[in-house]
C-alpha positions, 0 to 999 in steps of 0.5 A: 452454604459456604460450599455453595458460595464457592461454587457461585464464585468459581466462574468469576475466579476463573475469569479473573485468572484468565484475564491475569494470564492473558495480560501477562502473556501480552506483557511478555510479548511486548517486552520480547518485541522491544528486545527484538527491535535491537539489531543485537538483542544481547546488547539491548541495554547498550543499543536502546539505552539503560534509562529507556529500559528502566522506564519500560520496567517501571511501566511493566510494574505499574501494569502488573500492579493494576492487573494483580491488585486493582480489584482489591484497591477498588473494593477498598475505595468503592463507597467513597466520594473519590471513587464516584469522581474517578468513575466520571473522570475516567469516562470523560478522559477516555477519548483524549487519552486514546487520541494522545496514544494513537497520535504517539504511535503514528508519530513512531511511523514517521521516525527514521529509526523507531527503535531509537526514537527520543522522547523529545522527538516523539513529543515534537511530532505529537505537537504537529497536531493542528489545533482546529483538528483537536476538537474534531478528533475529540468529537469523533472519538467521543461519538465512537465511544458513545456508540459502543456504550449504547451497544454494550450498556456496561461502561467499563466493558465498553471503555475496555474494548474501545481502548484495545480496538483503537490502539490495535488500529494505530498499531496496524498503521505503524506496521504497515508503514514499517513494512511498505513505507506508506501508511495504512489506508481504509481500502487496504482492508481488501488487500489483507489476504495478499499482505498476510501471505507475504508478511513473513518476510518482515520483522515485527518489533516494538520501539521502546517508547511505543511499548510504554505507550501500549502498556499505558493504554493497557493499564488505563483499560484495566483501570477502566474495567475495575474502577468503572461501575457506571452503567447505561441503565439497568438490564431490561427489555425496555432498556434494550429497545431504548438503546437500539432506538438510540443507535437508530437515531445516531445512524440516521444522523450520521447517514446525513452528516457523514457525506457532508463531512466527506465533501468538506474534508480534503485528504492530501493523498500524496503525503498521507503520513503528514495528514495523519500526524497533523489532522488525526489518524483515525479521523482522516482514516474514516474520511477516506470512506468517501473513496469507496465509491466511484462517481460519474465524471463531470459531463459524462454521457454515452454521447460524450464517449462517442464524440471523444473517441471519434475525435481521438481516432481522427487525431491519431490517424493524422499524426505522423508516426515515423517512430512506429516500427513496421515490424510486428513482433512474433513474441512480446514479453512484458515483465513487471519486475518486483520493487525494481527502482533506479536509485542511480537516477535519483541521487548519489549512492555511496558505493563502489558498485554500479547497481544497474549497469546493463539496463542503464547502458542500453542504447540501441533498439530501445525505448527507455526512461522512468515510468511513473506509478501510483504506489510506493513500497507495495500495492503491486497490482495498482501498477499492473492494472494501469499497464495492462488496461490503460486506466489510471489510478488518478480516477479511482479511490485512493488506496483501492486495488482495482483487481479486488474491486472493479475488474469486470468480465471482459476487462479490456486491455492489452491481453484482450487486444493482442489475443484478438490479433492472433497472439496466444496470451500467457500470464505468469507469476511464481507465487500464489494464484489468488494473490491480488485476485489474479486467478479471477482477473487474468481470465477476464483480461483475455489471458489463455493461461495463468502459470503460478506457483501451483502449476509452475512445475519442478523446474526453474524454481531456484531461489534467492532468499525466500523467492524465485530468482529473476534468472530462474523466472526468465529461464521459464519464459525462455522455455515457453518460447521454445515449447511453442509452435514455430511462428505462433504469436505469443504474448507473455506477461510476467510478474517477478518475485525476487526483490519482494520485501522485507530486506532485513538481515533475518530474511536473507536466508543465507544470501550475502549482499554484494553491494557495500555502502560507505555511509557513517550509518549502516543500512543492511536493508538497502545493501540487501536490496541494491544487491538484489537489484544487481542480480535483476540487472544481470538476469535481464542481460541474460534474457536479452542476450538469449533473444538477441540470437533468436530469428523471430522478431521479439519485443521485450518490455520490462518495468518496475512496479514501485520503490522498495521499503528501506531505511528512512534514513537511507532515503534521506541520504539519497533524496537530500531530505526526509521523505515527509519534507518533500513537496508535491512535485519533489515527491513524484520521484518516489513513484518512478521506476525504470522501463525498457522496450527493447527489440531484437530487430532495428527500431528507433532508440528514444528516451522519455519519461511516461506514466504506467497508464500509457505503457500498454498503448505505447507497447502496442503502437511500437508492435504495429498492431491495430489499436482501438479508439481508447488507446488511440486517445491515450497516445494522443494524451501522452503527447500532451501530458506524458506523466499522470502522477500522484495528485499531479501531472507533467506536460510535454514541456516539463511543467508540473501542475497539481490536480487541483490547479490544472490549466483549462486545456488540461482539465478538459483532457483529464475529464475526457480521459475519466469519461472514457475510463468510466465507460469502459470500467463502470458503465453497466448498460451502454458500454461502447465496446468498439472503443476498447476492443478490436474484432477478431 
């Protein structure tokens, strides 16, 4: 009989031992990442602080005590009144405890140097929470917990899983913020594949106080698992039917309530970090669900499309285009340079080195300035999409990546238009073809060939750090020119990789920065990045010097896709204030990168700032090719609103307006733009193809 009891208890014992082992492994992993957060792990006590490390050690002991002795304590008090009170207290406290933990983790993402964040600063940021949203968040957390309890029945298991899922979602936001400088958004889920491919260049770390928060949640979850004995009825078929009926009722109520909630809740996307801190991360994250769908613009109809395009054509033909080149280039090279930003245009950089001397010094046969993009620290494909199609992210769901959601076949844009006018069209990128779904998107856009990591060949693969250098990539561009038939028109679009993040010391792979900064604080990431930017400047100079000697008319376009993710405190020095304290207009500087349109033949030199949605149209106009009505409309719009920024626009007189407070004239123009974009990107039956294409 005793042997039989042992056999019965064996699975439970194995399960408990497995749980203990997993808990200890997670604990050691957290401690390792805390130590790794120090620049010099060997001096972790001095760098992070002995008191903080002592507190972390105490948290370790509390978690281990719960893990090892929790069940014994539970058996001792299981039949007492205190135990019953504890069960209900644990259940009631769960949403509030997890809300506090999540907001504490979110607050770490706002700190300049999370590894050295103070407890006072942490609590100060948690207190940013707007009182009205505390109730909303508690209701939201409570509904999610209720659904999990109904689904699982056993409240201890439901609370245990709930705690881990919630804290993992908070950690995702923390690390995304650390890696790209912008927080996690709901539509980022669709870009996880590309993110996973490049995440190796970043350093995972756990700030010491965040480690305490994580251990606190783990301890709370373990106590729930062992001390919580409440159940939602006994296991039976009737119970199962009743629970799923309850789920159906909740689903029906949510189907009605959620759209109403989405319409009433405004998300300020230009400063989403503060939205998460003040209104609740998971609550606002769920609110971003409304951006998954694209609604028809106001006043949309195919008749409106006809009217807008015909009027655009008339206006464009009436304009004096004295600055348009009469030379049609045989070669058009368009380069999107990874993470290239012109910080010398933003503020003072304390260094003895010029960062972009060649690019900033161009003053002949060049159109140049700052180009406004719709992404920061990542999301390369958003800038790419705008430049190649003329469409604007302003009319698309925040955080979305059109390459993964909306691109159709054919996808109208510069490649398709140039191809119809005799250009061979080549896209190239020295990384994986499936990143951002490019392998499927480029053929739909009209590219004849896509040269990627898989078919790049053995030549032109020199690397700086972990990625192909700009110089090597430009040598590949030159080889494509040299291999083509004489007088064959060629359009080459290239996305570089050299300046891809991260920029930490442990990702330099033997590369020694040449730029040294003169601040009281060390900024190793900024020094690495600025040194790479100088390499880009030098490589671009070499490319232009080569084509300067080429007889065939050649146009070279280059622009940056977004700012890099560097130390927040470096950006505070550069901007004169913390990023999160910038107002709507001030924040637009975070979305500017340099652009250049250079020719090896005489052309007007013009300096102006534009947004990336105009770049393709502007390039084609300067190249003297035939333009479809959509791009004529865009060039007309550019004259009135040269910059369509993040939740704001700038008019031709330099005045900025938020999207919510546009003058009536600009409201009309933006509505017309959205109508045309919707027809070209989303219309299923009555697409006006002649507005977006030219016939071969």
